[in-house]
ChimeraX commands (.cxc) that place a marker at each C-alpha (Angstrom):
marker #1 position -0.20,-0.25,-0.30 radius 0.5
marker #1 position 2.86,2.37,0.51 radius 0.5
marker #1 position 4.20,2.11,-2.94 radius 0.5
marker #1 position 0.79,2.90,-4.20 radius 0.5
marker #1 position 1.19,5.84,-2.14 radius 0.5
marker #1 position 4.50,7.09,-3.28 radius 0.5
marker #1 position 4.12,6.45,-6.92 radius 0.5
marker #1 position 1.05,8.31,-6.50 radius 0.5
marker #1 position 3.13,11.45,-4.91 radius 0.5
marker #1 position 5.52,11.90,-7.81 radius 0.5
marker #1 position 5.20,14.32,-10.34 radius 0.5
marker #1 position 4.63,12.83,-13.99 radius 0.5
marker #1 position 6.10,16.11,-15.46 radius 0.5
marker #1 position 9.43,16.05,-14.07 radius 0.5
marker #1 position 11.77,13.81,-15.39 radius 0.5
marker #1 position 12.62,11.12,-13.51 radius 0.5
marker #1 position 16.18,9.77,-13.42 radius 0.5
marker #1 position 14.42,5.72,-12.06 radius 0.5
marker #1 position 14.55,5.01,-16.09 radius 0.5
marker #1 position 17.62,7.54,-17.59 radius 0.5
marker #1 position 21.27,6.71,-17.53 radius 0.5
marker #1 position 23.04,6.40,-14.26 radius 0.5
marker #1 position 25.81,9.32,-13.51 radius 0.5
marker #1 position 28.69,6.38,-14.02 radius 0.5
marker #1 position 26.93,5.57,-17.73 radius 0.5
marker #1 position 26.99,9.65,-19.00 radius 0.5
marker #1 position 29.20,10.62,-21.38 radius 0.5
marker #1 position 30.87,13.91,-19.97 radius 0.5
marker #1 position 33.91,14.54,-21.76 radius 0.5
marker #1 position 32.06,15.53,-24.96 radius 0.5
marker #1 position 33.01,15.14,-28.69 radius 0.5
marker #1 position 36.99,14.43,-29.25 radius 0.5
marker #1 position 36.36,16.05,-32.74 radius 0.5
marker #1 position 34.08,18.37,-34.38 radius 0.5
marker #1 position 31.19,16.93,-36.32 radius 0.5
marker #1 position 30.81,19.99,-38.24 radius 0.5
marker #1 position 31.79,19.72,-42.28 radius 0.5
marker #1 position 35.46,20.54,-41.88 radius 0.5
marker #1 position 36.63,23.64,-43.58 radius 0.5
marker #1 position 39.97,23.91,-46.17 radius 0.5
marker #1 position 42.52,23.77,-43.42 radius 0.5
marker #1 position 40.77,20.26,-42.49 radius 0.5
marker #1 position 41.36,18.79,-46.11 radius 0.5
marker #1 position 44.14,16.73,-48.22 radius 0.5
marker #1 position 45.64,18.31,-51.13 radius 0.5
marker #1 position 46.58,16.39,-53.70 radius 0.5
marker #1 position 50.19,15.86,-52.50 radius 0.5
marker #1 position 48.27,13.86,-49.29 radius 0.5
marker #1 position 49.21,16.48,-46.81 radius 0.5
marker #1 position 47.06,18.86,-45.01 radius 0.5
marker #1 position 46.40,22.36,-46.58 radius 0.5
marker #1 position 46.51,24.19,-43.26 radius 0.5
marker #1 position 50.05,22.49,-42.49 radius 0.5
marker #1 position 51.90,21.19,-45.27 radius 0.5
marker #1 position 55.14,21.11,-43.84 radius 0.5
marker #1 position 54.04,18.36,-41.43 radius 0.5
marker #1 position 53.59,14.50,-41.90 radius 0.5
marker #1 position 56.04,13.23,-40.19 radius 0.5
marker #1 position 54.49,13.41,-37.00 radius 0.5
marker #1 position 51.83,10.51,-36.32 radius 0.5
marker #1 position 49.60,11.30,-33.55 radius 0.5
marker #1 position 48.63,8.46,-31.50 radius 0.5
marker #1 position 45.08,6.92,-31.14 radius 0.5
marker #1 position 42.38,5.33,-33.32 radius 0.5
marker #1 position 40.57,6.14,-36.75 radius 0.5
marker #1 position 36.93,6.26,-36.27 radius 0.5
marker #1 position 34.07,7.12,-38.79 radius 0.5
marker #1 position 33.03,11.05,-39.17 radius 0.5
marker #1 position 36.43,11.71,-38.65 radius 0.5
marker #1 position 38.12,14.63,-40.44 radius 0.5
marker #1 position 40.48,14.08,-43.85 radius 0.5
marker #1 position 43.77,15.64,-41.73 radius 0.5
marker #1 position 42.45,13.74,-38.68 radius 0.5
marker #1 position 43.55,10.52,-40.36 radius 0.5
marker #1 position 46.28,11.43,-42.13 radius 0.5
marker #1 position 47.53,12.79,-38.70 radius 0.5
marker #1 position 46.97,9.26,-37.21 radius 0.5
marker #1 position 47.73,6.98,-40.13 radius 0.5
marker #1 position 50.87,8.93,-41.10 radius 0.5
marker #1 position 51.98,9.52,-45.04 radius 0.5
marker #1 position 49.64,8.56,-47.56 radius 0.5
marker #1 position 50.79,6.48,-50.85 radius 0.5
marker #1 position 47.93,7.62,-52.82 radius 0.5
marker #1 position 45.39,10.35,-53.27 radius 0.5
marker #1 position 42.31,10.40,-55.35 radius 0.5
marker #1 position 39.96,13.83,-55.24 radius 0.5
marker #1 position 37.03,14.00,-56.89 radius 0.5
marker #1 position 33.13,15.06,-56.44 radius 0.5
marker #1 position 29.99,13.28,-56.62 radius 0.5
marker #1 position 27.13,14.05,-58.36 radius 0.5
marker #1 position 25.26,16.46,-56.39 radius 0.5
marker #1 position 28.80,18.14,-55.74 radius 0.5
marker #1 position 29.93,16.93,-52.68 radius 0.5
marker #1 position 33.66,16.56,-52.59 radius 0.5
marker #1 position 35.21,13.43,-52.34 radius 0.5
marker #1 position 38.21,11.75,-50.95 radius 0.5
marker #1 position 40.41,8.18,-51.33 radius 0.5
marker #1 position 43.14,8.04,-49.12 radius 0.5
marker #1 position 45.25,4.81,-49.78 radius 0.5
marker #1 position 47.59,3.54,-47.47 radius 0.5
marker #1 position 49.51,0.23,-48.39 radius 0.5
marker #1 position 51.78,-0.47,-45.59 radius 0.5
marker #1 position 51.97,1.02,-42.21 radius 0.5
marker #1 position 50.10,0.01,-38.68 radius 0.5
marker #1 position 46.70,0.74,-40.74 radius 0.5
marker #1 position 47.19,-0.50,-44.50 radius 0.5
marker #1 position 43.66,0.60,-46.24 radius 0.5
marker #1 position 41.52,2.57,-48.15 radius 0.5
marker #1 position 39.21,5.33,-46.60 radius 0.5
marker #1 position 36.91,7.24,-48.23 radius 0.5
marker #1 position 35.73,10.56,-47.30 radius 0.5
marker #1 position 32.85,12.65,-48.53 radius 0.5
marker #1 position 32.13,16.53,-47.85 radius 0.5
marker #1 position 35.83,15.73,-45.68 radius 0.5
marker #1 position 34.22,13.24,-43.03 radius 0.5
marker #1 position 35.15,9.34,-43.14 radius 0.5
marker #1 position 32.42,7.44,-44.49 radius 0.5
marker #1 position 33.81,3.93,-45.24 radius 0.5
marker #1 position 37.13,2.11,-44.49 radius 0.5
marker #1 position 38.11,-0.87,-46.53 radius 0.5
marker #1 position 40.84,-2.93,-45.06 radius 0.5
marker #1 position 44.15,-3.36,-47.33 radius 0.5
marker #1 position 46.33,-6.62,-47.47 radius 0.5
marker #1 position 47.74,-7.64,-44.77 radius 0.5
marker #1 position 51.47,-7.59,-44.36 radius 0.5
marker #1 position 53.68,-11.26,-44.88 radius 0.5
marker #1 position 54.17,-12.69,-41.79 radius 0.5
marker #1 position 58.11,-12.37,-40.78 radius 0.5
marker #1 position 59.75,-15.60,-42.40 radius 0.5
marker #1 position 60.31,-18.78,-39.95 radius 0.5
marker #1 position 64.23,-19.36,-38.70 radius 0.5
marker #1 position 65.58,-22.10,-40.50 radius 0.5
marker #1 position 66.09,-25.03,-37.64 radius 0.5
marker #1 position 69.86,-26.61,-37.63 radius 0.5
marker #1 position 69.78,-29.80,-39.77 radius 0.5
marker #1 position 70.69,-32.55,-37.84 radius 0.5
marker #1 position 73.75,-34.82,-38.98 radius 0.5
marker #1 position 72.59,-38.27,-40.09 radius 0.5
marker #1 position 75.02,-40.69,-38.46 radius 0.5
marker #1 position 77.43,-42.14,-41.04 radius 0.5
marker #1 position 76.43,-45.98,-42.85 radius 0.5
marker #1 position 78.80,-49.14,-41.06 radius 0.5
marker #1 position 80.09,-50.96,-43.38 radius 0.5
marker #1 position 83.19,-52.77,-43.43 radius 0.5
marker #1 position 86.50,-51.07,-42.14 radius 0.5
marker #1 position 88.45,-49.40,-44.63 radius 0.5
marker #1 position 91.91,-51.87,-43.49 radius 0.5
marker #1 position 90.15,-55.07,-44.57 radius 0.5
marker #1 position 89.62,-55.96,-47.69 radius 0.5
marker #1 position 85.67,-56.19,-48.98 radius 0.5
marker #1 position 85.19,-60.32,-50.19 radius 0.5
marker #1 position 83.93,-60.59,-53.08 radius 0.5
marker #1 position 80.71,-63.11,-53.87 radius 0.5
marker #1 position 80.64,-65.72,-56.33 radius 0.5
marker link #1:1,2 radius 0.2
marker link #1:2,3 radius 0.2
marker link #1:3,4 radius 0.2
marker link #1:4,5 radius 0.2
marker link #1:5,6 radius 0.2
marker link #1:6,7 radius 0.2
marker link #1:7,8 radius 0.2
marker link #1:8,9 radius 0.2
marker link #1:9,10 radius 0.2
marker link #1:10,11 radius 0.2
marker link #1:11,12 radius 0.2
marker link #1:12,13 radius 0.2
marker link #1:13,14 radius 0.2
marker link #1:14,15 radius 0.2
marker link #1:15,16 radius 0.2
marker link #1:16,17 radius 0.2
marker link #1:17,18 radius 0.2
marker link #1:18,19 radius 0.2
marker link #1:19,20 radius 0.2
marker link #1:20,21 radius 0.2
marker link #1:21,22 radius 0.2
marker link #1:22,23 radius 0.2
marker link #1:23,24 radius 0.2
marker link #1:24,25 radius 0.2
marker link #1:25,26 radius 0.2
marker link #1:26,27 radius 0.2
marker link #1:27,28 radius 0.2
marker link #1:28,29 radius 0.2
marker link #1:29,30 radius 0.2
marker link #1:30,31 radius 0.2
marker link #1:31,32 radius 0.2
marker link #1:32,33 radius 0.2
marker link #1:33,34 radius 0.2
marker link #1:34,35 radius 0.2
marker link #1:35,36 radius 0.2
marker link #1:36,37 radius 0.2
marker link #1:37,38 radius 0.2
marker link #1:38,39 radius 0.2
marker link #1:39,40 radius 0.2
marker link #1:40,41 radius 0.2
marker link #1:41,42 radius 0.2
marker link #1:42,43 radius 0.2
marker link #1:43,44 radius 0.2
marker link #1:44,45 radius 0.2
marker link #1:45,46 radius 0.2
marker link #1:46,47 radius 0.2
marker link #1:47,48 radius 0.2
marker link #1:48,49 radius 0.2
marker link #1:49,50 radius 0.2
marker link #1:50,51 radius 0.2
marker link #1:51,52 radius 0.2
marker link #1:52,53 radius 0.2
marker link #1:53,54 radius 0.2
marker link #1:54,55 radius 0.2
marker link #1:55,56 radius 0.2
marker link #1:56,57 radius 0.2
marker link #1:57,58 radius 0.2
marker link #1:58,59 radius 0.2
marker link #1:59,60 radius 0.2
marker link #1:60,61 radius 0.2
marker link #1:61,62 radius 0.2
marker link #1:62,63 radius 0.2
marker link #1:63,64 radius 0.2
marker link #1:64,65 radius 0.2
marker link #1:65,66 radius 0.2
marker link #1:66,67 radius 0.2
marker link #1:67,68 radius 0.2
marker link #1:68,69 radius 0.2
marker link #1:69,70 radius 0.2
marker link #1:70,71 radius 0.2
marker link #1:71,72 radius 0.2
marker link #1:72,73 radius 0.2
marker link #1:73,74 radius 0.2
marker link #1:74,75 radius 0.2
marker link #1:75,76 radius 0.2
marker link #1:76,77 radius 0.2
marker link #1:77,78 radius 0.2
marker link #1:78,79 radius 0.2
marker link #1:79,80 radius 0.2
marker link #1:80,81 radius 0.2
marker link #1:81,82 radius 0.2
marker link #1:82,83 radius 0.2
marker link #1:83,84 radius 0.2
marker link #1:84,85 radius 0.2
marker link #1:85,86 radius 0.2
marker link #1:86,87 radius 0.2
marker link #1:87,88 radius 0.2
marker link #1:88,89 radius 0.2
marker link #1:89,90 radius 0.2
marker link #1:90,91 radius 0.2
marker link #1:91,92 radius 0.2
marker link #1:92,93 radius 0.2
marker link #1:93,94 radius 0.2
marker link #1:94,95 radius 0.2
marker link #1:95,96 radius 0.2
marker link #1:96,97 radius 0.2
marker link #1:97,98 radius 0.2
marker link #1:98,99 radius 0.2
marker link #1:99,100 radius 0.2
marker link #1:100,101 radius 0.2
marker link #1:101,102 radius 0.2
marker link #1:102,103 radius 0.2
marker link #1:103,104 radius 0.2
marker link #1:104,105 radius 0.2
marker link #1:105,106 radius 0.2
marker link #1:106,107 radius 0.2
marker link #1:107,108 radius 0.2
marker link #1:108,109 radius 0.2
marker link #1:109,110 radius 0.2
marker link #1:110,111 radius 0.2
marker link #1:111,112 radius 0.2
marker link #1:112,113 radius 0.2
marker link #1:113,114 radius 0.2
marker link #1:114,115 radius 0.2
marker link #1:115,116 radius 0.2
marker link #1:116,117 radius 0.2
marker link #1:117,118 radius 0.2
marker link #1:118,119 radius 0.2
marker link #1:119,120 radius 0.2
marker link #1:120,121 radius 0.2
marker link #1:121,122 radius 0.2
marker link #1:122,123 radius 0.2
marker link #1:123,124 radius 0.2
marker link #1:124,125 radius 0.2
marker link #1:125,126 radius 0.2
marker link #1:126,127 radius 0.2
marker link #1:127,128 radius 0.2
marker link #1:128,129 radius 0.2
marker link #1:129,130 radius 0.2
marker link #1:130,131 radius 0.2
marker link #1:131,132 radius 0.2
marker link #1:132,133 radius 0.2
marker link #1:133,134 radius 0.2
marker link #1:134,135 radius 0.2
marker link #1:135,136 radius 0.2
marker link #1:136,137 radius 0.2
marker link #1:137,138 radius 0.2
marker link #1:138,139 radius 0.2
marker link #1:139,140 radius 0.2
marker link #1:140,141 radius 0.2
marker link #1:141,142 radius 0.2
marker link #1:142,143 radius 0.2
marker link #1:143,144 radius 0.2
marker link #1:144,145 radius 0.2
marker link #1:145,146 radius 0.2
marker link #1:146,147 radius 0.2
marker link #1:147,148 radius 0.2
marker link #1:148,149 radius 0.2
marker link #1:149,150 radius 0.2
marker link #1:150,151 radius 0.2
marker link #1:151,152 radius 0.2
marker link #1:152,153 radius 0.2
marker link #1:153,154 radius 0.2
view
């Protein structure tokens, strides 16, 4: 009976935290990268470098690569690009395909309007060669002693 009275005494117009996420499960850090359409500064040029800082390219930032990242965010994390293809869609949207043939994350990264839209996994690097095991020497076959003549069979 007490439970029924307690349920009736709450105001249903106010949001109740009973059915919401607990505080420990809420993301308070905010986005780690911008979700806006990138400007020309966050785009990659035909040479595979960010247009905002063409001198950079050797610095690789640690971290993963996720969808909706800007072109420059991916280049900063994956390193120098092997091939760049820049174009437009029939709707006039900028497209870019960055190809990485080597490195930690080989593959083709496709962008639409400056944001990562898809990732195609590249070929896996060949496994390192296995070390060769030393071959065991075979014991010599026992035959007649060298100082005794071999008897001829008649």
